[in-house]
N, C-alpha and C positions, 0 to 999 in steps of 0.2 A: 546507521550510515544511508545517505539517500543522494540522488543526484537530480539536478535541475538544469533546464536547458534553456540558453538565450539566443532567441532567432530560429530560423528553421534548422533542422538537425543537420540537412545538407550543406548548411553554408555558416550557421551560427556555431557555437561552442557549448560545453557541460560543464557544469561545477560539481565536484564529488566531495562530499564532507563527511567526515567521520566523526562523529560527537562521545565524548567521554559520559557515559550515563550518571557517573557518581559526581565527576567535576562539573557536569552540566557546561563543558566549553567546547569548541571544535579544536580536536588535539591534531588533525591531519586534513589537509584541503587540497586540490589539485583541478587543473583544467582536463578535461577529457573530450574524447569523441563519444566514447561509450561506457556505460557503466562496468566496471571491473575491480576486483580486488588488489589487483596486482601492484597499482599505484601505492596502497596502504601498506602492503606487505614489504614492497621495495624500500620504505621507510624504516624499518625495522619493527613495525607494531604485529603484535599477535592478535589475530581477530578471533575473539572467542563466540561471537554469535553474531547473527545479521537479522536486521527486521526489514522487512522490503514491503512495498506497495502491491505488490501481486501483479505486475506488468508480465505480459506473457514471456514465457522462458526464464524468468528470474527465481521463481520458487526452487527449481532444479539446479539452478545454475551454481549454487554455494555450497551444496551440499560436498563432504559429509559435517559440514557445521551446522550447529543447530538453525535453523531458518523459521523466523515468526512473521506469519502474514499480517499486516497492518489491520486492527478491527475497522478501523475508520474507512479505510479503503473498500474491506469488504463490503461494509454497510453502502458504500456509494455504488457498488457494484449492484446490490440488490434493488436498491432504489432506481437505478437506471432501467433495469428489467420490469420492476413491480409499480412503479410510480409512486408518489407520496401519500396518495389517497386510493387505496385501493378499495374495489366493492367487493369482489369474489369473497366467499368465505375460505377458501383454500390459500388466497394471496394475503388475507389478512392474519390466517394462522400462521404461515410461512414467516413473515416480517415480524409477528409476536416472538416466535422461537430465537431469531436472529437478535432481538433487541437482549437475550440472556447472554450473549458473547461478554465475556469477562466477568461476569456474575455467577457462573456456575462451572462445573467442572467438565472436562472432556466426554466423561462416561455419560453424565447427566444429559450434555447437549446431544451427543450423538443417539441416545435415547428417545429424546423429543423429536429428531429429525427422522428416525425410523418410524415411531408413531406417526408421525405426519404422512410420510410417504406410503406407508400400510393404509392410513383412511382415505387419502385422496388418489391413490394408484389408478382406479378406474377413469377417475376425472383427467389426470394426466395423459392417459392414452386416447383421450377422445381425439377423433380423426374428422376432417373436413375434406370433402371430395375438392378437386381442382383439375386443371387440363395438364398438369405434369406429367411425366413418364409414368411416375409412379401412382399418379391418380389420386393422390390425397397428401394432406400436410396435417401435422399435430395441430389442434384447435388452440391450444396453449402453450404455443411455442415459447415464448417469454417466461412463463413460470415455469417450465422445463429447464430453462436455461439458468434461472435464479436458483433452483434446487440443485442443479449440476455444479453450479459455482460454489456453493456451500459444502457440498459432498466432495468434490475434488480438493479444496482448500482445507479440509477437516484436519488433515495430518499436520497442517501448519499454524493452526489457530491456536494452539495450546501450548506450543514450544516454552512459552514463557513462563508456565506453571511447572515443566520438567525440570529445569534448570535454575531454580531459585538463586544460586550463588552467582550467577551472572548479571542479577537484576535486569533481565531482558525487558524493554518497553515493549507493549504490545500494541503499539500505533507508531507512526512515523511523524506525528503533529509536532515534537520538538524543533523539527527541522521543515517539514512543509508549512506549517502554518506560524513557527515563529521565525527561525532565521532566514528561509527562504522568501516569505511574505515582505518582510523588513528590507531583505536585499532588493528584490524586485520593486518595491515602493522608492527605494533610492535611486535605481536607475531611471524608473519614469520621470524623475525631475530632471534628469539630465537626458532627455530624448536627444537622438541624432548624434550623439559622440559614437566614435568608431569602437570596435571591439577591443583593442588594444586599451583605451583609456577605460572602457568599461572594467576591463579585467585589473586596472590598477585601483580603481575604486573598491572592487571586490576584495583584494588582497588588504586595501587599508582597513576596511570594514571589519574584516576578520582578525586580522592582528589587533585591532583596537579591543575586538571581543574577548580574544585570549589575555588580554592584559587586564581588562576591566569586565568580568563576566556578569557583575551585578548591575551595570549601568545600562544594559542591553536586554531586550526580552529574548530569552531562549526557551 
């Protein structure tokens, strides 16, 4: 399940879509102001698990359901902090560890992360003097943030392995890169139309997908 927004959130609207991972079709969709499970549950569906993009507040929002953090978005977070061409040894090592997401067990990944922290702890704690009240700031703030992101999200990065019976996807790509990208490309062709006409186009597109799932990319 994922949501995307059209226009500014204060004035636009959102589209929430729940996709069946076995049938590979959108089974429920609705227009929303905020991401919520209520719209799905009110239509009589039982939600077994949720894969989310890691936006602030989302990971804890759906508990006690099994919640999976999208691996692609986790990598994007790290790239934002560490850049695509890191120079320092510590950064290169952390990015190498992150590349094992989806390839190793949670135990193995946690062990690699612990070893990295033990090796570079002194480097992480380096401080630079400044004129703030505290008189200093951490020299490698972005690296610290990247590590903290991995550490904090760790409980949600391997949920898909703990519940094999649910076939939980470890990314939201089937909606983000498939359905939502195609939808936004469609609306770009019709620039200038109002929100109500946009919604009609979206509904028509999704209904066609449900009837002919193999004629459209998902």
